N, C-alpha and C positions, 0 to 999 in steps of 0.2 A: 261329305257330306254334308247339308244344309241345317238349317235351327227342326225347320217342317222334319226332316227325315228323321233325323235322330229325335224327334219326340215319339215320333209313331214307332221307330226301333224299339225305343225302351220302353213303351204302351204293350208290348207285344207281348210274348211270353218269354217269361223269363230264364235266365239258367244259375240256378245256384252252387256254391264250390264241391258242395257233396257228390251232385250229381256228376262230374269229371271226371268221379273214379269207377272203378268196375269191379263186378262182384266180386274177382278178381285180388284184389287191388292193385291194381295196372289204372294208367292215366289213361283218359279218353278223349283224343288228342284232336277229335271235331270238337264234342262237347266244348276244352279250355279252350280254344279259338272263339267258338261263339259266346266265352264267358269273359274272355279280357276284351271282346270287342264291344259287349256290351256294357264294362266298368271303360273302357275309352268315351263309348258317347254322354252317359253318366258325367264325365267331366268335361267336355265339350259345352255342357247344357249347363252347370252349373256357372262357366267361366261367364259362358254369354250369356245371362243373366245377369251375374255383376256390373257386367260392363254397362246394360242398361241402367241398374240403378246409377253407378256413375252420373253418367251421361243427362239421365233425368235431373240427378240433385245440383251439377252445374248449370244446368239451362234455367233451376228453380231459383240459383243463387245466385244470375244476372251480373251484372260488373261489380260485383262485391270480392271478388276472390281474382278477376283481373287488374283489380286498381292496387293489387300490392304490386311493390316496386319488387323488381324485379331477384333482386340484391337480400332480397326476405324469402321469398318461397319460389322454387324449381320445381315442372312436374318436370316426371322420365315416363317413356313406355318402354315397357320390356319385349322377349320378344313374345311371352302367351299375351300381350294385350294390356297387362296389366296398368297402370300408372302410379310410381312410386314418389314420393314428397320427399325433398329434405333443407331446411335450413341451412341457410347460410352466417355469417355475419351479418350481427343488427348496427347499422348505422346512425347515429342520431337526427333527430328530426326540430323541425322547428315548424311553425305555421303560419304565414303571410297574414298583411290584413286582411284577405277574403275571404281568411281559412283552410286555401288548400296545406296541405302536410308536405314541404321540402324539405330533399333530404342536406342535412349541416355539409358544406365541404368546409377543407381543412384553411383557405384562406375564409374563411367567414366567421374564425373560431378568436375567443379573448385573447389567446395568447398571440394571433398573429396580428394579431388590429393593433391589440399595446405594447407587443414586443416586437412588429419589425417595420408594419406600416406608417404608425403611428406614436413613437413612442417618447414622452415628455421628458427630455434630458433634461431640462430649466428646471425641473423639481425636485429636491435635494432629496422627497418621498420617496420618490419613483428609486432616484438613484439606489437608495438602501436596501429598500425591499427589492429593487434584480440580486442586488449581493447578495443578500439572506435565501433567496430564492435558488436561484443558482449557481452560487457561490463563486464569484466573479462579478468586475466591474464590465457594465453595458460595453465599454468601449476596447475591451480585452475580448470579450463576446462578437464584437464585428474583427478584430482582429484573426479569431480562431474563424470564421465564417469565412475569410479571405483565403488564408492559409487551405482550408479544404476545398473550396474550390478551384482548388491547382491543384490539388491530389490524385491521382489518377482512377485509386479506390474510390473515390464516391462518385465516378462519372454515371452510377447508374440514376440519381438522384440530380447530377443536373439535363436530364436530355428528354427524351420520350417517347412513348411506346408505336407500335404499330398505326395505330389508330389517330395518331396526334394526340393523345391526352397528353397532359404535360404530368412529373411525377409531383410525388409529396415535397413541400417545401423544405428544402437544405437549410433552413435555420428554425424549423421546427421541432426537423429531424434532432439536430446540435440542441437546443433545448430538450431533449427530451434525455438524452443520454446524459446530458449535467444534471437534469432533476434526475434521474435514476440513480446517476453515484453520490449526487450530495444530501438522499437523503431516504434511499433504499427502497426505492418505493417497484412496482412492479409494470410489467408492461402495460397493462388491462389499467389501472391511475392515468396511463401515459396516452390511451387511447381515449377515454372520456377528457381530455384537457386540450387535444389536436386533432378532433376525428380521423386521423391515420388509426388502420389497422395495429392491433397490437403485435402481429407476427411479418410484419414490414418495419414498425420498430426493435422490436428481437433481431431482427436481421441487420439491422443498420446498426443496435449498439455493438453486434461485431465486430462487424465492417470497420467501428470508429476506435474499440481499442486497441484491433491491428494496427491502424493507423497511431495511435500514441506510443506503441509499443518502437514500432520501426522509425519513427516522425520524430513522437513530439520528447520521448523519451533523451534520444542520443543530440536532443537540441539541448534538452534546460538540465542533466543533469549528467552531468563531465567527471567524471574523475581524474585528478591531479594525480602526474606523473611524471613534470620536471617540481623545480625548487621557484618558479617564476611565477608555476598556476599555482603553487604549494603556500606561496609568500602570505596570499590575501585570506590566508584561511587559520594564520597562526596573530596573527596580533591581537583578539583579545586574550591568548595563551600566551602570551608574551608580558602584556600588561598584569597576568595575573600570578607569575612567576614559576612557568614552565615551559621555558623556552626548548623551539624544537617540538611542540604538541601541537595538534593542529586539527583533531578532533574527537570522535566520541561513537564507538560502535555497539548497536545491542540487537536482540533479536525480538522478535514476535509473530507472533500466532493469528492467523486469519481464516474465520468459519467456511468452511468448503460444504454447503448444504446438499451440493449434487455427484456425492460422491460413489463411484462404481462400488460395488461391494465388491469385487477383486481388490481392492487400493485402501478401502474402509481401515485394515488393522494394520497398515503402514502409514496411513497419517492419524492415525489416535495420537492424542499424545497424554503425558502424563498431568497435564493440568485441566484437561476440558471433556468430556466427553461426547463429543461430535469431533468428528474428522475433519481438520484442519493441517491450513500450509504455515510454513514458517521461512518466515525474512529476512536476512541478517542486514543491517543500514547502518549506516557512516555519515554523521551529520559532521558538520561546524556547530560554533557556538552560538551561530545566527540561524539556527534551524536551517540549516541548507544541506540535501541529499547530496552528498557526495558519493556514495556509490551505495548498493542495493545486488542482493543478488534475485534471481530466479529464486522462485517458493521448491522448497523441499520437505520431506515430511516431517509434521512436526513433533515426532519421535523423537527423531533426532535429538541433542544436546548443543550442547557453545560450540564447544571442542571440536565437534566431528563439522557444523558447518562454517569455522574457520576454516577449514582443508577447501574446503570450496569458494572460500571468499576470495577471489583477485586480489581486491588488493589489501586485504594481510596476508596472505602469504607473498604478494608482490613485497612488504615490505620483509618479511619475516627472511624471504629469501635472497634480497639484496635488484630485485631486478627493478625496483623503478622508487624514485624520490629518494636517490643516495647519494645526490646533489645538493640536499639543503645541509645547512652549516648552523649551529650554533652553538655559543660555549656557556660552558657552567664554572660558578666557581667554588672552591677549595681553597681551607687555609694549609698555608705552607709552612707552620709550624703549631702552636700552641694556640687553641679554640679561644677565638676572642682576643684575642692579643698580636701577633701576628701578622703577614700583610698576606693579603688575600692571591690565590695564585689563577690566571684564568683557562681551563681548557679547552679546545675546540674538536668538537667532534661533529659526524657527519650522520644523516638519515634521518631520517620523524618516528615517531610516537607517539601512541593515544593513548586513550582513557577507556578503560575495558569495567564489567563486573569480573567477578573472582569465580566467572564459569570457563573465563578461557585458558589456555597456553600460559604457560608463566614463558613467555618473551620479553624477548628487552621491549621489543618495540609494541606491547602492548601492557601496560600500568594498570593495576586495579587496588584498590583500601585494602589495603590490612586488616586481617579481620582480631588480629594479638598485636598490641605495641607496647615493648617495654617502656621507651623513650618515649617524650613529650615530643620533640623534634620530630619523630615519625608518627604519632599521633596528628601531628597537627596535618601531613602532608596529607595522611592517610583521608581525613574527614575533608581537606578542600579541595581534594580528588573528587571523594564520591559527590561535592558539592556540584564542581564542574563537570562530572560523570552524568550531570541530571541533562544532558542539552538532548539527547538521542532519545528521552524516557519523556522530554516534554517535545519532540519532535513525533514521537508514535502517539503522544495528546492532540494535536495536530490535526495529523493526516487524519486520525478515525474520528475527529470529532468535524471537520471541513469533510470528509467524504464518507455520508453513515454508513452505506456500504461493506467496510471494512469492519466497522464497528455489529452491525445486525449480521454479519456473512453474504459469502457470495455466492447466491442462485443458481448458476452458469451452469452447465453439463462439464465435467472434467477440466483436473488443475490445470490443464493451457488456458483455459479460458480466466481460470482465477490470478494465473500470475499475468494474463496481459494489464488485466484489469489495476492491478500492485502495480503495473511499472508505470499506467496510463496515468494511476492520483500523486505518484512520485512524481511527476513527469508536471503537472499541474501546479501541485504544489513549487516546486521551483517556482515556476510562469509567476504566478498570484506572487511570492515572495520580490521580483524583479521589478513585477507591476506594481508593487505597495511600496516600493525601494526600501526597504528591509534586507533584501543579502547583500549590504554591505553598509557600514556604519562605523564611525570611531567614539568607544569608548573612552570616559574619565571621571575616577573618583577622587574621594577626596584625599588627604593624609593619614596616614595612623593612629590618628585623632579618635577619644572616644566615643562622641558623636557620634561621628561619622561611623565610623564602627557600626554602633550601635543600627544603623536606618540600613549601612550596606553590608557591611560580612559576613558571612555563609554564619553559619552555627560553627565552624573547628575554630574563630574567633570571637564569636559573641560568649561564649561561653568561660571567659577567661576570666575573672575577678577583676573587677575595677583595680583592687591596689597593683597588681600584675600590670594592668594596661602604663599605670603611674609610673610604674619602677622600671618599665619599657626599656631599655639602650642606658641602666643605668649599670655601674658598677658593679652590685650587686647582683644583677639580672646577667654581667656576662659570668659571675662568677658562679652564679648556677648554671649557666649552658657549658662553662669548661667542667663543673661537676657530668652534666651528662650525655656531656664526650666523652670522656673517661667510663662510666657505664656503657657507653657503647661499644667500647673497645672491651672491655672486659665480657661486654655477651657475645660479639666474634669471636673472642678467643673460645669464649664454652663455646661455642659452632664452628671451629675449626676452624677458622677462617685465617686464622691468623698463626703463622708455623713459627716453632719455638728455635733458638737457637740452639746449634750443634755440638754444644758443649755443655748442653741440659743441665745448666743449671735453675733454672726454667722460669726466667728471663725473658720477658716479648717481644722481639724484633720489632724494629718498625720497619714496617713492610708495606711498601705502596701500595696506594685502592688497585695498581697491575694486576697483584696477587692475590686481594682477597679471596676470590669466586675459584682460584684451582685453575682460570682456563686465562689461555693468554691472548691479550686483548691486539686485534689487527688494527692496521694503520691505512688510511688511505694514503691516495695519492700524493694532495696536497697536507700531510702530515695528521690529520683530525682521524680521532679515534672514529671507528664504525659503530654505530651502536649492536647492529645484528651479530657482532663479536661478540658481544657482553652475554653474562647471563644477565637474570630476572634482577638474582639478589644484587651482583653485584654495578646494576646500575641502578639498581632503587636507592644502593647506600648513598653514589654519588649526589641520587636529586634530593634524600633526605638531606645532607650536607648543604649544598648549593639551595634550597630553599630556604635552609635556617639562617641563612646567611643573607638574604634577600630580605626574610620576613624582619630583620634586626636593624639594617639599612634601611624598612619604612618602603621598599621596593617591592612590596606587594600589595595589588590590589585589584578590587573584581571588576569585571568591563561592564558600562552603562553606557546605555543612549543616552546624544547631550537632546533629553526632553524639551527644558523649557530652551535653548537654542534653538533649538527645530520651530516651539509652538511661538518666536519672537519673530523668525524667518519670515513665518506664513503669514503673519501677522503685516508685516512689512510688507 
């Protein structure tokens, strides 16, 4: 029925809903059918009138509506004939010389012109600003672009679509990912800088951190498993009087904002009120990351994390770095007067805090010390252990997303982000030449110690420093050694002689702990076969000997020599 028939039908006799019932309460089928046809006719008339009004409004608007870009507004027609409108993403515009509004393309943005088309590399200020904005030198950024062009995962951004349109420039996508990691921005901020949709940036970032986990991380973060690989990390610890050591380990938390409800309680730690992931990290003295675990719930403590750390469990179980050898000195007789004896040990060890297991391969600063030699070693270990704490500070200062929190869905994305940041950290150390350096410090004189020595030695009085190595100092050390043996006797570490007189037998260090030491094939003592206290006592004695011989030095980079070489 057309509009005219509908209007005449409606203007005729109308049937109400009340007239559809008979006197006995039953429904009159014929009258109800007329009532339903009448209602349908009214609805058709309303839709026809509304559609007519829409057409008149569009004709009155003329070309104003049609001049809008298709990306801004689209119209669709439903089955009933109504037109619906929905808004899409708004792209940035600019006005040409004639005043026409033109869509800004990604290759017309400031980022693309400054950093891709015409970078001013001869300007030192440009290089400094680029490094500050994107956390790496420009030449290293170009290397990353070359690596990504060879990667299969970025094939989408190197090809064209079905109609021949080019994809978003890969250089801009990488710059956006670096800015997102370095300053903790949102993808909407990247859309303002690059004129690329925020959803495109989000999809690229997930591909980028997956590539960082699968390709960058194995390339720049390499766990040492042999003595040849471990030797490059021992130099600073050997200078510091800690032979065999080469790393320090600790854990840190990273906030995870987009955590699902079923994982929230397990990822709630005791130090913060937000869900977080915890990572156990191992670094050397030059702040190079040797190994890091994947993320675990922040509720876990250090002892639990150690069991999921492949590097720490490998040292404890004796599966890695057992070919590392070193020597510890000990007195053959009276302390300070007898000759020295060097004992060969095999196996690596490192520095941790007191939250970890009491393993021989993980030495921590003691909370309570009875002897000055023990206190000196504890404070020295506490100073050397700050390497991993400084590494955390550098990581979270350079990649602010680790400081402000990760705003990606799920713990898997958070773990990929962490591994990518660790890989970029080591990459920048190699790029800046800070990965390998040889340190040098002065001897144990007063002026040099006041300048470079840690708190463990700076707290000594001047008269103690002046009498260092003298006969009075040796007699004091003998008294300290006698006190140490008395303490060991109280702890039950020495055994009484069988005659019951009460004299203490001069047991060898092999029996101090009540655990028989194991020897390797070359006759060296295996570190992981000793108890924590046994190996600790041997370290105390060795460090005290080296301290008397002026062999304890703090590693330091030769800054003056480097500056002279750069000027020449």
